Structure formats: C-alpha cells, structure tokens
C-alpha positions as CSV (number, residue, x, y, z in Angstrom):
1,M,-3.7,-8.1,-9.0
2,E,-0.1,-9.2,-8.3
3,K,-1.2,-10.5,-4.8
4,V,-4.0,-12.6,-6.3
5,L,-1.6,-14.2,-8.8
6,A,1.1,-14.9,-6.1
7,I,-1.5,-16.4,-3.8
8,G,-2.9,-18.5,-6.6
9,F,0.5,-19.7,-7.6
10,S,1.4,-20.5,-4.0
11,F,-1.9,-22.5,-3.8
12,V,-0.8,-24.6,-6.8
13,V,2.6,-25.2,-5.2
14,F,0.8,-26.2,-2.0
15,V,-1.4,-28.7,-3.7
16,I,1.6,-30.2,-5.5
17,G,3.4,-30.4,-2.2
18,L,0.4,-32.2,-0.6
19,A,0.4,-34.7,-3.5
20,F,4.1,-35.4,-2.9
21,L,3.4,-36.0,0.8
22,I,0.5,-38.4,0.1
23,T,2.6,-40.4,-2.4
24,G,5.4,-40.8,0.2
25,R,8.0,-38.3,-1.0
26,I,8.1,-36.5,2.3
27,A,11.2,-34.3,1.7
28,I,10.0,-32.9,-1.6
29,G,6.4,-32.4,-0.2
30,L,7.7,-30.5,2.9
31,L,9.9,-28.4,0.8
32,L,7.1,-27.4,-1.6
33,L,4.8,-26.7,1.4
34,A,7.5,-24.4,2.9
35,V,7.9,-22.7,-0.5
36,S,4.1,-22.1,-0.8
37,L,3.9,-20.6,2.7
38,F,6.9,-18.3,1.9
39,L,5.2,-17.2,-1.3
40,V,2.0,-16.3,0.7
41,F,4.2,-14.4,3.1
42,L,5.8,-12.4,0.3
43,A,2.5,-11.6,-1.3
44,L,0.9,-10.4,1.9
45,R,3.7,-8.3,3.4
46,K,3.3,-4.6,3.4
47,K,5.5,-2.8,1.0
48,E,7.3,0.4,2.0
49,T,6.0,3.6,0.5
50,M,8.5,5.8,-1.2
51,I,8.2,9.5,-0.9
52,I,9.8,11.5,-3.8
53,E,10.5,15.1,-3.0
54,Q,11.5,17.6,-5.7
55,K,13.0,20.9,-4.8
56,I,13.1,23.8,-7.3
57,D,16.5,25.5,-7.4
58,I,16.5,28.8,-9.4
59,G,19.9,29.7,-10.7
60,G,21.1,33.2,-11.5
61,E,19.8,36.5,-10.3
62,I,16.1,36.7,-9.5
63,N,13.9,39.7,-9.6
64,S,10.9,39.0,-7.3
65,R,7.6,39.9,-8.7
66,I,4.0,39.1,-7.9
67,L,2.5,36.5,-10.3
68,K,-1.1,37.2,-11.4
69,C,-3.6,34.8,-13.0
70,K,-3.9,35.5,-16.7
71,N,-7.6,34.5,-16.5
72,C,-9.0,36.2,-13.5
73,G,-6.2,38.5,-12.3
74,A,-5.9,37.0,-8.8
75,E,-2.5,36.8,-7.1
76,L,-0.8,33.4,-7.3
77,N,1.2,32.1,-4.3
78,K,4.1,29.7,-4.1
79,E,1.9,27.0,-2.5
80,A,0.1,26.7,-5.8
81,M,3.3,25.6,-7.6
82,E,4.0,22.0,-8.5
83,V,6.3,20.0,-10.7
84,K,4.8,17.8,-13.3
85,L,6.9,15.8,-15.8
86,G,9.9,18.1,-15.1
87,A,8.1,21.4,-15.7
88,V,6.9,23.9,-13.1
89,F,3.2,24.6,-13.1
90,I,1.2,27.1,-11.1
91,A,-2.6,26.8,-10.5
92,C,-5.0,29.6,-9.7
93,P,-6.9,28.8,-6.4
94,Y,-9.9,30.8,-7.6
95,C,-10.6,29.9,-11.2
96,S,-8.5,26.6,-11.4
97,S,-6.5,27.8,-14.4
98,Q,-3.0,26.2,-14.8
99,Y,0.0,27.8,-16.3
100,Q,3.5,26.5,-17.1
101,L,6.3,28.7,-15.7
102,E,9.1,29.2,-18.2
103,E,12.6,30.3,-17.2
104,E,14.1,33.0,-19.4
105,P,17.6,32.5,-20.7
106,K,20.4,33.7,-18.3
107,W,22.5,35.4,-21.0
C-alpha cells in the first residue's frame, strides 16, 4: 500500500514537473522530474529484513525434569518452546495443546 501511494505521489510530481517544462520554467521542471524519479527509486528499493532473536536465560539453580503434556501425556522437547509477548510457551507436537511455562520464585 505504501509503495502504491509513493508511486502515485511521484506521478503527480512528475506531471507538475512536465507542466513547468512546457511553460518554460526549465530549472523547476527538471528539479521536479528528478524528485519524482528519486521517489520512485525509494518506493521500489528492497528493504532489509530484520531478524530478531530472543534467547531464554534461566537464572538460579535448575533441576532438570522431563515435561509432559497435560492433555495427552507425551514428552515435550525444547524445540517446541517459543517466546510470545515476553512469555515462554511450549506446544505439544502430538495434540497441538499449548501451555505457558511459569518460573517459580527463587526465594
């Protein structure tokens, strides 16, 4: 949508620049034509993709245990964990149930 608006605006600037060229104001016409071409360039350039990686750091002592699905009893692995809106969720690969993991207080 943004690209369409930018190209439409640059077309309007281009037409105004042509009007200035036709009426004899060459400097302003050429400047507006250059601006319209620059706007098309900005609209069509490829934007860089940003990759955001979140790492989970567990503080304090940890007792390792096997997590089991509350719905079907299957073992849950660490690949099924993901962070959504700042909370850690784990999904069961068998029944597709999702659970939020909550950290117990350290005191």
